[in-house]
N, C-alpha and C positions, 0 to 999 in steps of 0.2 A: 168385089162384092161376091159373097159366097151364096151358092144355091141350096135349095133345100136338100138336094141329093148330097151335097157336101156337108151340110149340116148333120144329116143322119148318119153318114159314114163317120163323122168326126165324133159323134155322140157314141156311136157303137165302139170306137176306139177307147173312149174314156170309160164306159160303164161296164159293170160285171153282170148285169141283170136287165132284161127287158121284159115288157109284157107282150103276150101273144094273144090274139083273138081268133078263135076258130068256130065254126058252125057245128052245133051239136048234131050227131048223126040221128038221134031220136027226136030230140026237141026241136030242131031247127033253129034254136036260139043262138045267139052269139055268146060266147063263153070266153072270158079273159082270165088268164093266169100269168103269174111271173114266172120266167124260166132264166136259165143260164144259157149262154150262147158262145160261139167261137166265129169271129169274122176272120176270113182268109181270103184276101184279093176281093172279088166281088160276090163270093159265096158266104152264106150265114149257115152255120151248123147248129143243129139242136140235138140234144141227147135226152130222150124221155126217161125220166126218173125210175120209172118201173118197166122200162123197155117196152115190149110190144103190149103189155097189160095196162100201160098208161092211157087214161081216157082221151086226152087231147090227141094222142097219136092215132087212136082208132078213129077219131073224128076226121083227122086229115086224110086218112086212107079213103074215107068216103067222099070228102070235099076237100081237095088239096089247096083250096084257096086259105090263106092265112095273112093276118095283118100283124104288124109289129108296131109297138109304141116304145120309143126310146126317149122316156121322160119329155113328151110333148111333141115329138116329131114322129109322124106315122108313115108307113108305106105298106102297099100290098105286094104280097109275094105268092108264088106257086110252089107248094111243097113237093118233094119227091122222097119217098122212103129209101133208106140205105139198108139193104138187107144181107148183102154179101159179107162174109166174115172178115175179109181184108178191109173193106170199106168201113165198117162198124168199128173194127180195131183202130183204124186211122183216126176216126173221129174221137174215140176214147182217149187216144194219145193226146189229141189237141186239147180236150177238156183237162187232162191231167196236167199238161203243160201250163194251161192258163190258170186252173183254179187249184192246183196241187193234188198229188195222189191221195193224200190223207182225206180232203174234203170230197173228192169224187167218190171214194170208197164209203165215206160216211153217209152221203146223201142218195147215192144211186144204187138200186138193188138188183137190177137185171141189165145186162149188156148185149142184148141180141138184135137190136135195131137202132138207127139214127135217122135223122132228117136233114136234107139239104134245102136251102130255099133259094130260088131264082127269082129275080126281080120281075114283077108283072108290070108295075107302073113305075116309069122313070121318075115320076115326080113324087117326092115325100111332101106331106104337108104338116104344118105346125098346127097343133091343136091349142086352144085356149085352156090356160090353167087357173 
């Protein structure tokens, strides 16, 4: 029998996009948007499309709690900014390996920051669809 955690990880290995939910730094409301990601071991990496100018990135700097939804399986994470040059470069390379240099260049306009997620809740939950 598979657990919810296994189900989340399994989904993350199959999908190219997830939905993240962050708390708006001004509104206090939950904001959900689709993003690309890279899963490596237990770590989940995000690359803001407009780098440090990306709104969801600014929101997680203020409130590092973030939820992900991998097509019906959700989990809570704690985000941490990646701001050192070598760390950011490493995340960019992971994205280029997964999505291709052409698409990363096409959709991403600023490469000054990245985000790494660490699990907060070990239990993922399936949501009704």
